[in-house]
Kinemage of the C-alpha trace (Angstrom):
@kinemage 1
@onewidth
@group {chain A} dominant
@subgroup {mainchain}
@vectorlist {calphas} color= white
{ca met a 1} P 0.000 0.063 -0.006
{ca asn a 2} L 1.345 3.447 -0.850
{ca ser a 3} L 1.904 6.110 1.842
{ca gln a 4} L -0.984 8.190 0.577
{ca arg a 5} L -3.512 5.241 1.187
{ca leu a 6} L -1.928 4.411 4.539
{ca ala a 7} L -2.189 7.884 5.756
{ca arg a 8} L -5.892 8.127 4.572
{ca ile a 9} L -6.890 4.878 6.432
{ca gln a 10} L -5.063 5.962 9.511
{ca glu a 11} L -6.738 9.346 9.621
{ca met a 12} L -10.049 7.820 9.030
{ca leu a 13} L -9.534 5.470 12.127
{ca ala a 14} L -8.341 8.365 14.202
{ca arg a 15} L -11.706 10.392 13.278
{ca arg a 16} L -14.073 7.344 14.143
{ca gln a 17} L -16.707 8.142 16.858
{ca pro a 18} L -17.335 4.790 18.591
{ca asp a 19} L -19.858 6.202 20.870
{ca leu a 20} L -22.222 7.526 18.097
{ca thr a 21} L -24.442 5.199 16.350
{ca val a 22} L -27.622 4.624 14.445
{ca cys a 23} L -30.191 1.721 15.109
{ca leu a 24} L -32.522 0.836 12.286
{ca glu a 25} L -35.759 -0.481 13.459
{ca gln a 26} L -37.475 -2.633 10.723
{ca val a 27} L -36.102 -0.317 7.786
{ca his a 28} L -36.354 -2.760 4.779
{ca lys a 29} L -35.579 -0.820 1.575
{ca pro a 30} L -32.066 -1.507 0.427
{ca his a 31} L -31.477 1.860 -1.026
{ca asn a 32} L -32.426 3.553 2.251
{ca ile a 33} L -30.127 1.288 4.187
{ca ser a 34} L -27.175 1.719 1.703
{ca ala a 35} L -27.678 5.494 2.168
{ca ile a 36} L -27.743 5.511 5.875
{ca val a 37} L -24.522 3.428 5.878
{ca arg a 38} L -22.959 5.614 3.596
{ca thr a 39} L -23.738 8.737 5.725
{ca ala a 40} L -22.663 6.834 8.678
{ca asp a 41} L -19.252 6.422 7.228
{ca ala a 42} L -18.996 10.031 6.106
{ca val a 43} L -19.637 11.269 9.660
{ca gly a 44} L -17.118 8.809 11.206
{ca ile a 45} L -19.558 6.277 12.637
{ca his a 46} L -17.896 2.691 12.671
{ca asp a 47} L -20.699 0.554 13.872
{ca ile a 48} L -24.419 0.582 13.096
{ca his a 49} L -27.190 -1.598 14.425
{ca ala a 50} L -30.385 -2.933 12.979
{ca val a 51} L -33.476 -5.015 14.016
{ca trp a 52} L -34.748 -6.423 10.515
{ca pro a 53} L -38.276 -6.947 9.604
{ca asp a 54} L -37.932 -10.737 8.724
{ca glu a 55} L -35.293 -13.343 7.773
{ca his a 56} L -35.546 -12.619 4.002
{ca met a 57} L -35.147 -8.877 4.508
{ca arg a 58} L -32.430 -9.395 7.077
{ca thr a 59} L -30.363 -11.186 4.459
{ca ala a 60} L -31.162 -8.686 1.679
{ca ala a 61} L -30.557 -5.642 3.807
{ca ser a 62} L -27.414 -6.962 5.439
{ca ser a 63} L -26.078 -7.494 1.936
{ca ser a 64} L -26.856 -4.198 0.780
{ca ala a 65} L -25.766 -2.611 4.005
{ca gly a 66} L -22.379 -4.541 3.831
{ca ser a 67} L -21.627 -3.213 0.384
{ca asn a 68} L -19.616 -0.531 2.530
{ca asn a 69} L -16.649 -2.311 3.895
{ca trp a 70} L -15.886 0.472 6.351
{ca val a 71} L -18.915 0.367 8.460
{ca asn a 72} L -19.993 -2.727 10.710
{ca val a 73} L -23.503 -3.630 10.730
{ca his a 74} L -24.822 -5.575 13.803
{ca thr a 75} L -28.066 -7.484 14.018
{ca his a 76} L -30.292 -7.648 16.975
{ca glu a 77} L -33.351 -9.917 17.464
{ca ser a 78} L -35.504 -7.182 18.982
{ca ile a 79} L -35.378 -3.542 19.830
{ca glu a 80} L -35.271 -4.309 23.533
{ca gln a 81} L -32.191 -6.326 23.078
{ca ala a 82} L -30.610 -3.450 21.094
{ca val a 83} L -31.522 -0.708 23.546
{ca thr a 84} L -30.115 -2.911 26.470
{ca glu a 85} L -26.698 -2.902 24.768
{ca phe a 86} L -26.729 0.941 24.032
{ca thr a 87} L -27.623 1.530 27.573
{ca arg a 88} L -24.967 -0.799 28.818
{ca gln a 89} L -22.498 1.562 26.890
{ca gly a 90} L -23.911 4.645 28.581
{ca met a 91} L -25.648 6.092 25.473
{ca gln a 92} L -28.699 8.391 25.385
{ca ile a 93} L -31.292 6.841 23.190
{ca leu a 94} L -32.954 9.047 20.714
{ca ala a 95} L -36.118 8.229 18.709
{ca thr a 96} L -37.246 10.249 15.692
{ca asn a 97} L -40.939 10.724 16.265
{ca leu a 98} L -43.550 13.676 16.003
{ca ser a 99} L -45.129 13.541 19.529
{ca glu a 100} L -46.134 16.291 22.113
{ca lys a 101} L -42.793 15.778 23.982
{ca ala a 102} L -40.509 15.796 20.887
{ca ile a 103} L -37.857 18.315 20.809
{ca asp a 104} L -36.028 19.935 17.948
{ca phe a 105} L -33.212 17.391 16.796
{ca arg a 106} L -30.660 20.337 16.993
{ca asp a 107} L -31.314 20.812 20.815
{ca ile a 108} L -29.844 17.491 21.619
{ca asp a 109} L -26.347 17.390 23.016
{ca tyr a 110} L -24.637 14.901 20.516
{ca thr a 111} L -21.282 15.199 22.262
{ca arg a 112} L -22.610 12.740 24.545
{ca pro a 113} L -22.679 8.884 23.777
{ca thr a 114} L -25.653 8.739 21.530
{ca cys a 115} L -27.845 6.220 19.775
{ca ile a 116} L -30.329 7.371 17.161
{ca ile a 117} L -33.188 4.916 16.341
{ca met a 118} L -34.682 5.332 12.938
{ca gly a 119} L -38.095 3.814 12.027
{ca gln a 120} L -39.631 1.790 9.360
{ca glu a 121} L -40.483 3.582 6.146
{ca lys a 122} L -44.288 3.457 6.405
{ca thr a 123} L -45.142 3.049 10.008
{ca gly a 124} L -42.130 4.700 11.806
{ca ile a 125} L -40.809 3.799 15.147
{ca ser a 126} L -42.617 1.069 17.296
{ca glu a 127} L -44.433 1.990 20.458
{ca lys a 128} L -41.781 -0.271 22.260
{ca ala a 129} L -38.903 1.686 20.878
{ca leu a 130} L -40.574 5.075 21.759
{ca ala a 131} L -41.075 3.967 25.361
{ca leu a 132} L -37.364 2.811 25.579
{ca ala a 133} L -36.043 6.177 24.311
{ca asp a 134} L -34.738 8.989 26.546
{ca his a 135} L -35.730 11.742 24.127
{ca his a 136} L -38.152 12.016 20.990
{ca val a 137} L -36.575 14.289 18.422
{ca val a 138} L -38.321 16.021 15.512
{ca ile a 139} L -36.993 17.709 12.228
{ca pro a 140} L -38.967 21.038 11.960
{ca met a 141} L -41.106 21.091 8.815
{ca val a 142} L -43.247 24.042 7.489
{ca gly a 143} L -44.555 22.452 4.417
{ca met a 144} L -47.458 20.086 3.590
{ca val a 145} L -45.641 16.839 4.351
{ca gln a 146} L -45.052 15.679 7.810
{ca ser a 147} L -42.059 13.478 7.403
{ca leu a 148} L -38.859 12.975 5.312
{ca asn a 149} L -37.449 9.913 3.837
{ca val a 150} L -35.749 7.892 6.584
{ca ser a 151} L -32.189 8.229 4.833
{ca val a 152} L -32.615 11.920 4.553
{ca ala a 153} L -33.728 12.254 8.116
{ca ser a 154} L -30.699 10.196 9.316
{ca ala a 155} L -28.325 12.538 7.288
{ca leu a 156} L -29.775 15.699 8.828
{ca ile a 157} L -29.400 14.330 12.440
{ca leu a 158} L -26.144 12.717 11.780
{ca tyr a 159} L -24.597 15.926 10.356
{ca glu a 160} L -25.876 17.916 13.179
{ca ala a 161} L -24.109 15.383 15.479
{ca gln a 162} L -20.929 15.755 13.399
{ca arg a 163} L -21.291 19.510 13.674
{ca gln a 164} L -21.379 19.464 17.391
{ca arg a 165} L -18.631 17.046 17.779
{ca gln a 166} L -16.368 18.941 15.407
{ca ile a 167} L -16.609 22.111 17.585
{ca ala a 168} L -16.065 20.045 20.645
{ca gly a 169} L -12.862 18.827 19.008
{ca leu a 170} L -13.754 15.098 19.000
{ca tyr a 171} L -12.468 14.639 15.570
{ca gln a 172} L -9.240 16.316 16.025
{ca arg a 173} L -7.275 13.409 17.361
{ca asp a 174} L -4.040 11.518 16.257
{ca tyr a 175} L -5.004 8.221 17.842
{ca ser a 176} L -7.943 5.746 17.347
{ca asp a 177} L -10.437 4.315 19.882
{ca ile a 178} L -11.043 1.296 17.620
{ca asp a 179} L -9.569 -1.897 18.863
{ca ser a 180} L -6.256 -2.961 17.380
{ca gln a 181} L -7.567 -6.136 15.767
{ca glu a 182} L -10.038 -4.193 13.856
{ca gln a 183} L -7.772 -1.614 12.834
{ca gln a 184} L -5.494 -4.221 11.499
{ca arg a 185} L -8.392 -5.735 9.455
{ca leu a 186} L -9.185 -2.343 7.902
{ca leu a 187} L -5.676 -1.619 7.157
{ca phe a 188} L -5.065 -5.073 5.287
{ca glu a 189} L -8.691 -4.941 3.532
{ca gly a 190} L -8.340 -1.384 2.743
{ca gly a 191} L -4.585 -1.360 1.828
{ca tyr a 192} L -4.443 -4.675 0.014
{ca pro a 193} L -7.909 -5.483 -1.138
{ca thr a 194} L -6.849 -8.140 -3.709
{ca leu a 195} L -4.827 -10.058 -1.080
{ca ala a 196} L -7.610 -9.783 1.256
{ca arg a 197} L -10.110 -11.293 -1.111
{ca val a 198} L -7.729 -14.190 -1.775
{ca ala a 199} L -6.985 -14.689 2.085
{ca lys a 200} L -10.796 -14.646 2.707
{ca his a 201} L -11.452 -17.110 -0.102
{ca lys a 202} L -8.641 -19.427 1.229
{ca gly a 203} L -9.806 -19.049 4.899
{ca leu a 204} L -6.371 -17.670 5.716
{ca ala a 205} L -5.783 -15.408 8.776
{ca tyr a 206} L -4.940 -11.917 7.845
{ca pro a 207} L -1.322 -10.972 8.335
{ca ser a 208} L -0.317 -7.922 10.705
{ca ile a 209} L 0.480 -4.563 9.088
{ca asp a 210} L 3.166 -2.382 10.572
{ca gln a 211} L 3.360 1.206 10.801
{ca ala a 212} L 4.861 1.753 7.430
{ca gly a 213} L 1.929 -0.219 5.956
{ca glu a 214} L 3.948 -3.309 5.157
{ca ile a 215} L 2.787 -6.636 5.468
{ca his a 216} L 4.249 -9.026 7.989
{ca ala a 217} L 3.730 -12.806 7.325
{ca asp a 218} L 5.821 -16.118 7.189
{ca gln a 219} L 6.690 -17.903 4.147
{ca ala a 220} L 4.051 -20.587 4.747
{ca trp a 221} L 1.276 -17.875 4.549
{ca trp a 222} L 2.732 -16.492 1.248
{ca asp a 223} L 2.913 -19.930 -0.091
{ca ser a 224} L -0.726 -20.622 0.719
{ca met a 225} L -1.605 -17.247 -0.919
{ca gln a 226} L 0.314 -18.185 -4.051
{ca ala a 227} L -1.180 -21.536 -4.414
{ca thr a 228} L -4.631 -19.978 -4.311
{ca arg a 229} L -3.688 -17.588 -6.980
{ca lys a 230} L -2.570 -20.376 -9.246
{ca arg a 231} L -6.145 -22.159 -9.277
C-alpha cells in the first residue's frame, strides 16, 4: 500500500466516533439502508445496528448494508435487546417521532454517547422503541408533508451530531479508539484489497500490518496465497 493510502486509512481510524451510532428498526428498503450506511461512514460512525423485519429482509438488507466495508452492521433480534446494549454502553437513546414531548433535533447534545433510532419507512418507530427512548426528536417542517425519507432524516441528524462534535474537538485526534484487531483488518482490507479477497477465499488469517503499511507474514502464509492464485 502506498503512503497516501496508508495515511488516509489511519486518518479515518483516528476520526471514528465509537460512541455515536444509529439503530435501524424494521427499515427494509435496500436503497435507504445503503444511503444510511454511506452517511454513517461519512460522519465517522464505525458501527451501526439493526432490527430487521424478517429473515428474508435481514439477508437482503445485510447484503446491501455490507456493500460498505468501512462500517460494521450488527443485527439484534429485538429493539429491547438493542437498547439494552446501548444503555450498557452509557448511550442516550433518541427516537425520531412527532409527539407532544418531541424536541428539535438540534437541541440535543450529541457530544454525549448517543444512539439514534430510525423507524420503518411506512409506520415509523414502534411503540416499544418510543417507550425505551430517553428523548423523542423531530425535524421541524413548515410544508405540507409531515415526514422526510428515513435516509434523508438520518443524514440531517447525523450531520448535526458531526457539527457539534467537530466544535467540541472530538475529531481532532491523532489516535484511534477502535481496537487494534479491527484496525489491522481495515488496514489489510483497505490497503491490500486483492490479497484480502484471496485470503478470505482461502480461509487464511490476515497478516499484521506495520506502521509503514507493510505486510508481516511468514513464508507458509505467502506459499498458501500463491497456491490460491494459481487455481
